[in-house]
Structure formats: C-alpha cells, structure tokens
N, C-alpha and C positions, 0 to 999 in steps of 0.2 A: 547674249551672254550677260551684258550689263544689267538688263532688266531682271534676269533670273537672280543675279547676285543681290539686287536691291530688294526683291521679293523675299529672299532668304533672310536678309538683315531685318526687314520689317517683321517677319515671322518670329525671329529670335527675340526681337525687342518686345513683341507682344507677349511671348512666353515669359520673358523676364519680368514684365510688369504684372502679369497674372500671378507668378510665383511670389513676387514681392508683396502683392496684395494679400495673398493667402498666408504667408509666413511672417509678414511684417509685425502683426500684433504679438506673435509668439516671441520674436526677437526683442521687442520692447519689454515684454514681461521678464525675459532673462536679464536684460540690461538693468531693469529696476531692482532685481533681486540682489544686486551688488551695491545698492545705494547706502550711503552713510546717513541719509535723512531719517527723521523720525516718522514721517508720513510718506505716502506715495506721491512723488512729485517728478515731473518731467520737464527738462532733462535732469537726471539725478546727479548727485555729487558722488563720485566713485573714489575709492574702491574699498569694500568691506565685506568680510564673511560673517558679520554680526548676526544677520537675520537667519542664516543657515544654522549658526550655533544656537540661536534662540529656539529654532524649530527642533533641533536634535535634543536639547536638554530641557525642554518644557514638558512637564508631565502631562498636561492636557493634550498637547499635540501628539505625544507618544501614545496615549490611550486611544486617540482617534485613529492613528495609523494601525495599531494592533487590532482594533475592532474591524477596520476596513479589510485588513488582511485575513482575519479569521472568517468574517462573513463572506468575503470573496472566495476564499478557499472552499468553504462549504458549498456555495452557489456553483462554483466551477465543477466540483465533484458531481453534484446532483444534475446540473445541466448537461454535462458530458455524457453521463450514463443514460439519462432520459432521451436526450437528443440523438445519441448514437443508436439506441434501441429502436427509436421511431424511424430513423433513416434505414436501418437494416430491415425493419419490418415492411416498410413500404417499397423498398427496392428489391428485396429477395424473397418475398412471400406474396401470396395472392389474397390479401386481406379483402373481405367484402366491403369494408368501409375505408378503403385506402384514401380516397379523396377527402373524406371527413378528417382522417388523421392528419393529412397534409395541411388542411385549413387550420386545425387547432394548433399545429406545430408552429405555423408562421403568423398566427393571429396577433401575438403581442407586438409584432413589428408595425402593425397598422392601427392598433388601438392606442389612443393617447395615454401617456403615462399617468396623467391626472385621473383618468377613468380607472386604471388599474389600482392606483393608490387609494381612491375612494372605496372601490369594491373590496380591496384587501383590508382596509381599515375596518369596514363593517364586519367582515368575516373573522378577522383575527381578534376583534374586540369580544366576540362571542366565545372564541376559543381561549381567550385570556393569554394571548401571546404577543400583545402589543409591546414593543420595546425589547423583545427577546432577540437574541442572535439567530435563533432558529427561524423565527418569523421573517426577519429580514432576508435570511438566506433563501427561504422558500419563494419570496416574491422576486428576489434577484434571479432565482432559477427560472422563473417564468419569463423574465426578460432575456435570459441567456440561451434558452433552449432553441429559439429560431435560428440563431447563428450556428450552433452546433449541427442542427438538423440540415440546414442548407449546405454547409461545407462538406459534411460527411456524405450526404446524398449525391452531391456533385462528384465526389471521389468515387463512390460506388458505381455511378453511371459510367465512369471512365475505366473501371476495372473490368477486365475480361472475365465473364462468368464461367468460361470453360475451365478456368483454373480450379474453381470450386467444384465443378462437375467432375474433374479429374480426381480430386480428393475423394469425392463420394463414390466414384467408380472403383477406387482402390480399397474400399472397405471402411472409410471413416464415416461416422455418423454425422448428423447435421451439427450437433454442438461442437464436436471436435473439428469439423471443417471451419466453423466460425472462429473457434479459438486459435487454431493453428494456421489458417490460411487467410480468412477474411479480415480479421482484426489486424494481424501483422502487416498485411498489404496496405491497409488503409490507416495505419497508426499515425502517420504524419498528419493526415486530415483530422483525425480525432483530437490530436494534441492541439492543432491549429484552432479547431472549434472551441476547445477548452480555454485557450488563451484569449480568444475573443469574448467568451463568457466572463472571464476574470476581468477584462478591461471594462465591460459593461457594468459589472457589479462595483468595481473600484471607483468608477466615475459617476455612479447614479446619485442624483440629488432629490428629484421630485418625490419618488416613491419612498425614499429613505426618510425624508422630512416627516411624512405622515406616520411612518411605522417605527421610527427609532425610539420613541418614548423618552423617558427622562434619564436614561443611561447615557454614557459617554457617546457623543455623536461620531459618525464615521468621518473620515477625512474630508470628503467633498462637502458634507453638511457643515463641518467646522469652518472650512474656507468660506462657504456662503454666509455663515453667521458673522465671521470676522469682517467680511466686506460690508455687511449690513450695519454693524455696530461701530466699527472703527477700522479705517483703511490703513493697515500697517504693512510695511514692506515685507514682513514675514510671509504674507500671503503670496507675494511674488516668488519668494524662495521655495515655498511649498509647491507652487505651480510649476516652477522650473524642474523640481525633482519629479513631479508627475509627468512632465514632458519627456524627461530622460527615460523614465520607466516605459512610457508608451513607445518611444523610438526603439528601445531595446527589445520590446516584445514584437514590434513590427519587423525588426531585423530577424528575430528568431522565427517568425512566420515565414519570411522569405527563405531562410535556411531549410525549414521543413518542406516548403514547396519544391525546392531543388532536390531534397531527399526523396520526395514522392516521385518526381520525374525519373531520377536515377533508378529507384526501385522498380518502377514500371518498365524501364528499358532493360533492366537486368533479368526480368521474368521472361522466359522463352515462350513464344507463341505456341498454342496447342491446336 
C-alpha cells in the first residue's frame, strides 16, 4: 500500500512539473503585463494597469485589432463554408475523387507556412491584392479549412446516417434533408470548426507578414514588430488579452462538445 501511495505521489509530482513547464511562460507574461517598468524586466515592479490602458487607447493598436477581427471574421466564414461542404461531400456522397478532396483539404496542415506565404505572394502580386483584407482572408481561409474539415468529418462519422435516410423516406429531398437534419445535428461541430479557423487566423504571423502590405498590420504582426524594434510591456498586456480570448474560445468549444453529446443522446435510434 505504501509503495502504491509513493508511486501516486511521484506521478502527481511529474504531472505538476510538466504543467508548470507548459504554463510557466504564460504566467510570466501575465505577470509582466502589470509591470510599472518602461521595459520588460523580470522580476517586474508591480502593480499598474498602464500598459492595458496604452493598448486600449493607442490608435495603432486599435487599427491592428480591428483588422485582425475583420480578416479573421472573413476567413472564419469562408473556411467554415468550404470545410463543411467538403466534409459533407466526402462523408455523404460517392465522389469519384474522394481521396483527392481529402488530401487537398488537409494539405495546409503539412505544408510549411513559409511555402504557402511565398506561393500566395507570387499569386496575389499578379492579382494585385497584396495588402488587401480580401487577400489576407483568402490565405487565412486556406489555413483554416483543414480544421473545419477534420472536425466536421469526425462529427459526421459519429452521426447515424439512418436519421437522414428516414427524412428522405418521408419525402424530403436531399437539400431539405441537409438543411433540416444534417446541419442542425452537426451544428456544434461546424461552430467548433469555425472557432478554430478564427483562432488560426487571429494568431497567424508568417503568412500575414508576406501579404499584409503597407496597410495597418494585424495584431500578431504588430506584436512581432514591437518585439523586434522595442521591447515594451504593452506587448505583455496584448499577449495576456490574447491568452484570455483563447481560453474563452476553448471553453466555448468544450460547451459545444457537451451540446453535441446531449444532442446525439436526445436523438432516438432508428
């Protein structure tokens, strides 16, 4: 019994050390965001809201936030629609090129961002959309589609197809079945995929640096530039806000997953 208790204590200690290793840098950044110092310095002199106020009332930071939100919103919309259609097509139809569609849908996950950025720059330069919000949204859509596709495909694989067959047998056409049965049943997964697509767009730096042009940079690019030119504690404040947004979205994803499970349990077996 004593040996078992010791093993359990060692296991908990290892888990605590791993957790500290993973979240330690995040906690340090949050700590630094309340510094009263003019530069990032550890340990900081506490306590001040100064850097949050500078972020909120600085026009350059506000422009970066608005551009990130606008581009992220467009990319989320495009990626959700494209990824969901691709998932429905490969899961519920007999496409002759099904495997090819799957490869194209998940390819951006394995292609290095610098390759996508270089190729996107060459293409968008010819189309004269370098620096435009639409160009950024298109490239961010490419990065977000795999997440939507994989999440929605997984949800469709767990959904009983007999529910859709029942709707078809009762006189509904294919489009009405998708609209009234398939989409509502898998709506939590679709929203989850969209949230992941937004996070990918909101945090993207490499591709955005190539394609953002001379207009106001997005928030991650602004943070990167600030770290390169002058290390100000306002960067820690911005990073803390991004961490809070990411945690909130992950919490929402967890709520959507529970909604998905409850929905599946509420649907009677056919």
